C-alpha positions in Angstrom: -29.2 -64.1 -104.1 -29.0 -60.9 -101.9 -32.3 -60.0 -102.6 -34.3 -63.3 -101.7 -32.2 -62.7 -98.6 -33.5 -59.7 -98.0 -37.1 -60.7 -98.7 -36.7 -63.7 -96.7 -35.2 -61.4 -94.1 -38.8 -59.0 -94.1 -41.0 -62.0 -94.5 -39.7 -63.4 -90.7 -39.5 -60.0 -89.1 -43.6 -59.5 -90.7 -44.1 -63.4 -89.3 -42.9 -62.3 -85.8 -44.7 -59.5 -85.8 -48.0 -61.6 -87.2 -47.0 -64.3 -84.0 -46.8 -61.3 -81.9 -50.5 -59.8 -82.7 -51.3 -63.6 -82.4 -50.3 -63.8 -79.1 -52.4 -59.9 -78.0 -55.6 -61.1 -80.0 -55.5 -64.6 -78.1 -54.8 -62.7 -74.8 -57.5 -60.5 -75.1 -59.8 -63.4 -76.1 -59.1 -64.8 -72.9 -59.8 -61.5 -71.1 -62.8 -61.2 -72.8 -64.3 -64.7 -72.3 -63.0 -64.3 -68.2 -65.3 -61.0 -68.5 -68.5 -62.7 -70.2 -68.2 -65.4 -67.8 -68.3 -62.8 -65.3 -71.3 -61.0 -66.2 -73.3 -63.9 -67.1 -72.7 -65.1 -63.4 -73.8 -61.5 -62.4 -76.4 -62.2 -64.5 -77.5 -65.1 -62.2 -77.1 -63.3 -59.4 -79.8 -60.6 -60.4 -82.3 -62.9 -61.9 -81.9 -64.9 -58.2 -82.1 -61.7 -56.1 -85.0 -60.6 -59.1 -87.4 -63.7 -57.9 -86.5 -63.6 -54.3 -88.0 -59.9 -54.9 -90.7 -60.8 -56.9 -91.6 -63.7 -53.8 -91.0 -61.4 -51.7 -93.7 -59.0 -53.0 -96.6 -61.9 -53.5 -96.0 -62.9 -50.0 -96.7 -58.9 -49.1 -99.5 -59.0 -51.5 -101.2 -61.9 -50.0 -100.5 -60.4 -46.1 -102.0 -57.4 -47.5 -105.4 -59.0 -48.5 -105.6 -60.8 -45.1 -104.7 -57.5 -43.4 -107.5 -55.7 -45.5 -110.0 -58.6 -44.8 -109.4 -58.7 -41.1 -109.6 -54.6 -40.9 -113.1 -54.9 -42.5 -114.0 -57.3 -40.0 -112.9 -55.3 -37.3 -114.8 -52.3 -38.9 -118.0 -54.0 -39.1 -117.6 -55.5 -35.9 -117.0 -51.9 -34.5 -119.8 -50.3 -36.4 -122.3 -53.1 -34.7 -120.8 -52.4 -31.2 -121.4 -48.9 -31.5 -124.7 -49.5 -32.9 -125.2 -52.1 -29.5 -124.1 -49.0 -26.9 -126.4 -46.1 -28.5 -129.2 -48.6 -27.9 -128.0 -49.6 -24.4 -127.6 -45.9 -23.7 -131.2 -45.1 -24.6 -132.5 -48.3 -22.7 -130.2 -46.5 -19.6 -131.8 -43.3 -20.3 -135.5 -44.2 -20.8 -134.8 -46.4 -17.4 -133.8 -43.6 -15.8 -136.8 -41.6 -16.7 -139.2 -44.1 -15.8 -137.2 -45.0 -12.2 -137.8 -41.1 -11.7 -141.5 -41.2 -12.6 -142.4 -44.1 -10.2 -140.1 -42.4 -7.3 -142.5 -39.3 -8.0 -145.9 -41.3 -8.0 -145.4 -43.2 -4.6 -142.7 -43.5 -2.8 -144.1 -45.5 0.0 -146.5 -47.5 -2.0 -145.2 -51.3 -1.9 -145.3 -51.8 -5.7 -144.1 -48.9 -6.4 -141.1 -50.1 -4.3 -140.9 -53.4 -6.0 -140.9 -51.5 -9.5 -138.1 -49.1 -8.7 -136.2 -52.2 -7.6 -136.6 -53.9 -10.9 -135.7 -51.0 -12.6 -132.5 -50.3 -10.3 -131.5 -54.2 -11.3 -132.1 -53.6 -14.8 -130.4 -50.4 -15.0 -127.6 -52.2 -13.4 -127.4 -54.9 -15.9 -127.6 -52.2 -18.4 -124.7 -50.2 -17.3 -122.5 -53.3 -16.7 -123.2 -54.1 -20.4 -122.6 -51.1 -21.5 -119.7 -50.7 -19.5 -118.2 -53.9 -21.3 -119.4 -52.7 -24.6 -117.3 -49.7 -24.0 -114.2 -51.8 -23.3 -115.2 -53.6 -26.5 -115.2 -50.8 -28.1 -111.8 -49.4 -26.9 -110.3 -52.4 -27.9 -111.5 -52.5 -31.1 -110.2 -48.8 -31.9 -106.9 -50.1 -30.7 -106.8 -53.5 -33.1 -108.1 -50.9 -35.8 -105.1 -48.4 -34.9 -102.4 -51.0 -35.0 -103.8 -53.0 -38.1 -103.8 -49.2 -39.7 -99.9 -49.2 -38.9 -99.7 -52.4 -39.9 -101.1 -52.2 -43.6 -99.3 -49.0 -43.7 -95.7 -50.8 -42.9 -96.6 -53.4 -45.2 -97.3 -50.8 -48.4 -93.5 -49.0 -47.6 -92.1 -52.2 -47.9 -94.1 -53.2 -51.0 -93.0 -49.9 -52.4 -89.5 -50.6 -51.8 -89.4 -54.0 -52.9 -91.2 -52.9 -56.6 -88.5 -50.3 -56.6 -85.8 -52.7 -55.8 -87.1 -55.3 -58.6 -87.0 -52.1 -60.9 -83.3 -51.5 -60.0 -82.8 -55.0 -60.9 -84.2 -55.3 -64.1 -82.2 -52.1 -65.1 -79.1 -53.7 -63.7 -79.7 -56.4 -66.0 -80.6 -55.0 -68.9 -77.0 -52.9 -68.8 -75.3 -55.8 -68.0 -76.7 -57.6 -70.9 -76.2 -54.3 -73.1 -72.3 -55.0 -72.3 -72.5 -58.9 -72.9 -73.5 -58.3 -76.3 -71.0 -55.4 -76.9 -68.3 -57.7 -75.3 -69.4 -60.5 -77.4 -69.2 -58.7 -80.6 -65.8 -57.5 -79.6 -64.8 -61.2 -79.2 -66.2 -62.2 -82.5 -64.7 -59.6 -84.2 -61.0 -60.4 -82.3 -61.5 -64.0 -83.5 -62.5 -63.0 -87.1 -59.0 -61.0 -87.5 -56.9 -63.6 -85.5 -58.6 -65.7 -88.2 -57.1 -63.7 -91.1 -54.2 -63.0 -89.3 -53.5 -66.8 -88.9 -53.7 -67.1 -92.7 -52.0 -64.3 -94.1 -49.3 -65.7 -91.5 -49.4 -68.9 -92.9 -49.3 -67.9 -96.7 -46.2 -65.9 -95.3 -44.7 -69.1 -93.9 -45.3 -70.9 -97.3 -43.6 -68.0 -99.6 -40.0 -68.3 -98.6 -40.1 -72.2 -99.1 -41.7 -71.6 -102.2 -38.7 -69.4 -103.7 -36.1 -72.0 -101.3 -37.3 -74.4 -103.9 
């Protein structure tokens, strides 16, 4: 009888220890579940940030293509205006030469005077066109500079968004790795808890068998 009581006392002590272990395992499970939920939430947030970054990159690419097209058009227009300006400069030079020749031939001839007046008017018109083309060329150069600056800023922002997207991918991979580790630990704790529960049930049934 004394041996049986001693055995029962030992089993009760072991049962108490197993119950404490059970409580600890349940607490670990709750803690792990909370951490897993937090990681899943962080993964969702990172996914949303990545979607926003990708949308920003896509928009920047569209803007870049549009700016490149406009840049090409400005460059073509500038080349055309430069060619027109060269032609006008050549025409003005030719008119000046003709005017000088006419002055040398006869300064008193009415016909020459009429021709001189006509050439002068023509030269003034050509000079007006040349000034207008020069103003247009200046505006195009300014637009070209501003466009190049905008494209440079756009490319910098695009690189920054791509770097952010890569960083988000890295953070997501790390979080997924932590999630897998926590899930593995949680499964292990649950298996240990199940084995402990079975042993506790066996220990709880053993004293009853002895009493019977």
